[in-house]
C-alpha positions as CSV (number, residue, x, y, z in Angstrom):
1,M,18.5,-10.7,-8.3
2,N,17.5,-7.1,-7.6
3,A,18.6,-5.1,-4.5
4,T,15.2,-5.9,-2.7
5,E,15.8,-9.4,-3.0
6,Q,19.6,-9.2,-1.9
7,R,18.5,-7.3,1.2
8,E,15.8,-10.1,2.0
9,Q,18.5,-12.7,1.5
10,I,20.6,-10.9,4.0
11,L,17.8,-10.5,6.4
12,A,17.1,-14.0,6.3
13,G,20.1,-14.6,8.6
14,M,18.8,-12.2,11.2
15,D,16.9,-13.4,14.4
16,P,13.2,-12.7,13.6
17,D,12.5,-11.2,17.0
18,T,15.4,-8.9,16.6
19,R,14.1,-7.8,13.0
20,R,10.7,-7.2,14.7
21,R,12.2,-4.9,17.4
22,I,14.0,-3.0,14.8
23,E,10.8,-2.4,12.6
24,E,8.8,-1.6,15.6
25,A,11.5,1.1,16.6
26,V,11.6,2.5,12.9
27,L,7.8,2.7,13.0
28,Q,7.9,4.5,16.4
29,L,10.8,7.0,15.6
30,F,10.0,7.9,11.9
31,S,6.4,8.5,12.5
32,Q,7.2,10.8,15.0
33,Q,10.0,12.9,13.5
34,E,11.3,14.0,9.9
35,F,13.8,11.3,8.6
36,H,16.9,13.8,9.0
37,R,16.3,14.0,12.7
38,V,16.2,10.1,13.3
39,K,19.5,8.8,14.1
40,L,20.7,5.1,13.5
41,I,21.9,5.0,17.4
42,D,18.5,6.1,18.4
43,I,17.0,3.3,16.4
44,A,19.4,0.7,17.9
45,T,18.9,2.1,21.5
46,A,14.9,1.8,21.0
47,A,15.3,-1.8,19.5
48,Q,17.9,-2.8,22.1
49,V,20.4,-4.1,19.4
50,S,23.8,-2.9,18.9
51,L,24.7,0.0,16.2
52,Q,26.8,-2.8,14.5
53,T,23.7,-5.1,14.0
54,I,22.0,-2.1,12.1
55,Y,25.1,-1.6,10.0
56,K,25.5,-5.4,9.2
57,Y,22.0,-6.1,7.9
58,Y,20.9,-2.8,6.7
59,G,23.9,-0.5,6.0
60,S,22.3,3.0,6.0
61,K,19.3,4.8,7.4
62,E,17.8,5.0,4.0
63,T,17.7,1.2,3.5
64,L,16.6,0.6,6.9
65,L,13.5,2.5,6.4
66,F,12.6,1.3,2.7
67,T,13.1,-2.1,3.9
68,S,10.6,-1.7,6.7
69,L,8.2,-0.1,4.7
70,D,8.4,-3.0,2.4
71,A,7.5,-5.3,4.9
72,W,4.5,-3.1,5.8
73,L,3.1,-2.6,2.4
74,G,3.7,-6.2,1.7
75,D,1.4,-7.1,4.5
76,L,-1.2,-4.9,2.8
77,A,-0.5,-6.6,-0.4
78,R,-1.0,-10.1,1.1
79,R,-4.2,-9.1,2.8
80,M,-5.7,-7.8,-0.6
81,I,-4.7,-11.1,-2.2
82,D,-6.6,-13.1,0.4
83,H,-9.6,-10.9,0.4
84,L,-10.1,-11.1,-3.4
85,Q,-10.1,-14.8,-3.4
86,G,-13.7,-15.7,-5.1
87,I,-14.6,-12.2,-6.0
88,E,-15.3,-12.0,-9.8
89,N,-17.5,-8.8,-10.2
90,Y,-14.9,-5.9,-11.0
91,K,-16.8,-3.4,-9.1
92,D,-16.8,-5.5,-6.0
93,R,-13.1,-6.3,-6.5
94,L,-12.3,-2.8,-6.6
95,R,-14.7,-1.7,-3.8
96,K,-12.9,-4.4,-1.6
97,V,-9.4,-2.9,-2.4
98,F,-10.5,0.7,-1.8
99,W,-11.9,-0.5,1.6
100,L,-8.9,-2.6,2.4
101,M,-6.7,0.4,1.7
102,L,-8.5,2.7,4.0
103,D,-9.0,0.1,6.7
104,Y,-5.2,-1.0,6.8
105,F,-4.1,2.8,7.3
106,E,-6.7,3.4,9.9
107,N,-5.2,0.6,11.8
108,N,-1.6,1.5,10.9
109,P,-1.5,5.2,11.2
110,Q,2.1,5.4,12.0
111,V,2.8,3.7,8.3
112,A,0.9,6.4,6.7
113,Q,2.5,9.0,8.6
114,I,5.9,7.9,7.7
115,I,5.1,7.8,3.9
116,M,3.5,11.3,4.3
117,S,6.2,13.1,6.2
118,S,9.3,10.9,6.7
119,V,10.0,9.5,3.1
120,Y,12.1,11.7,0.8
121,L,10.2,10.7,-2.4
122,N,13.3,11.3,-4.9
123,T,15.4,8.9,-2.7
124,W,12.9,6.3,-2.5
125,R,11.9,6.3,-6.2
126,R,15.5,5.2,-7.0
127,D,15.2,2.2,-4.5
128,D,13.7,-1.1,-5.7
129,T,11.0,-0.8,-3.0
130,F,9.3,2.3,-4.6
131,R,7.6,0.1,-7.2
132,Q,6.0,-2.3,-4.8
133,P,5.5,-4.8,-7.4
134,E,3.4,-7.3,-5.4
135,L,0.9,-4.6,-4.2
136,M,0.8,-2.7,-7.7
137,S,0.1,-5.8,-9.6
138,I,-3.0,-6.4,-7.8
139,F,-4.4,-2.9,-8.9
140,L,-3.3,-3.2,-12.3
141,K,-4.6,-6.8,-12.8
142,V,-8.0,-5.9,-11.7
143,L,-7.9,-2.6,-13.7
144,G,-6.3,-4.2,-16.9
145,E,-8.7,-7.0,-17.2
146,G,-11.7,-4.6,-16.5
147,R,-10.5,-2.4,-19.2
148,A,-10.0,-5.2,-21.8
149,Q,-13.6,-6.3,-20.9
150,G,-15.1,-2.9,-21.3
151,V,-15.9,-2.4,-17.7
152,F,-13.6,0.7,-17.3
153,N,-13.1,3.9,-19.2
154,D,-11.0,3.0,-22.3
155,E,-9.9,6.6,-23.3
156,V,-6.9,6.1,-20.9
157,D,-4.7,2.8,-19.9
158,E,-4.8,1.1,-16.6
159,K,-2.0,3.1,-15.3
160,D,-3.9,6.3,-15.7
161,L,-7.0,4.5,-13.9
162,L,-4.4,3.5,-11.2
163,D,-3.4,7.1,-10.6
164,F,-6.9,8.2,-10.3
165,F,-7.9,5.4,-8.1
166,L,-4.7,5.9,-5.7
167,G,-5.1,9.6,-5.9
168,V,-8.6,9.5,-4.3
169,A,-7.5,7.0,-1.7
170,T,-4.1,8.8,-0.8
171,R,-5.8,12.2,-0.4
172,K,-8.3,10.6,2.0
173,I,-5.7,8.9,3.9
174,T,-3.4,12.1,3.9
175,M,-6.2,14.5,5.1
176,W,-7.4,12.1,7.6
177,L,-4.1,12.4,9.4
178,V,-3.8,16.1,9.0
179,R,-7.5,16.5,10.6
180,G,-6.3,14.3,13.5
181,G,-7.7,11.0,12.6
182,N,-10.8,11.5,15.0
183,E,-13.3,9.4,12.9
184,P,-13.1,6.0,11.4
185,L,-11.2,6.3,8.2
186,A,-13.2,3.6,6.5
187,Q,-16.5,4.8,7.5
188,K,-17.2,6.5,4.3
189,A,-15.5,4.0,2.0
190,P,-19.0,3.1,0.7
191,I,-20.0,6.4,-0.7
192,L,-16.5,7.6,-1.7
193,F,-16.0,4.5,-3.7
194,E,-19.6,5.0,-5.4
195,M,-18.2,8.4,-6.3
196,L,-15.0,7.0,-7.8
197,W,-16.6,4.2,-9.5
198,R,-18.6,6.5,-11.5
199,A,-15.8,8.4,-12.5
200,I,-13.7,5.4,-14.0
201,A,-16.6,3.0,-15.1
202,R,-18.0,3.0,-18.4
203,D,-21.3,4.2,-18.5
204,D,-22.7,2.2,-21.5
205,S,-24.7,-1.0,-21.9
206,R,-21.5,-3.2,-22.6
207,A,-20.3,-2.6,-19.2
208,R,-23.8,-3.0,-17.5
209,E,-24.2,-6.1,-19.6
210,W,-20.9,-7.5,-18.3
211,N,-21.5,-6.9,-14.8
212,A,-25.0,-8.1,-14.9
213,A,-23.7,-11.5,-16.6
214,V,-21.0,-11.8,-13.8
215,N,-23.5,-11.4,-11.1
216,E,-25.8,-13.8,-12.6
217,A,-23.1,-16.3,-12.8
218,A,-21.9,-15.8,-9.1
219,A,-25.5,-16.0,-7.9
220,S,-26.1,-19.4,-9.8
């Protein structure tokens, strides 16, 4: 059992409403201030729980933040799994994933703000939650299968494709926040995805034939 599973086992004993209030307090406080400025007593006060409750279930400020991030990003992963049901074409699957990412952070800007400004990367990467296996497996599955079928650029592996894909998406999300988030984040998803697709797809007859075959099968 890894650290994330151990924490979830401990949190299973917490009253669900208490956990909800704590996560709402984490969302509010960490999205407004840098990590070092937020105190556990501030979170306890905002959540209307005792400081002892925070220590009992989380133990530290880092664990509290990373556990909350895990819950929020887990919601995104489950939404992706649900939306990808029945979509066979690799381009359509990646298009949906790209739109879902932008749409999720458009509707949850505080989560994006926390990731951008309140998370110490060197600390987070030493924690099990950093790997986000449920979320990352969705990307790697689509990219790995598509690469094996000759749909994606095969000069790099699926991890390189993932880095490129997430690089475009996260840059867009970050700059949307920096510029004030005044326009819908997902509004330009279609054209941005087409640009991204041209960069990672194989531009040859094998890729076109595969996608045509999948589209024909889906239509029949």
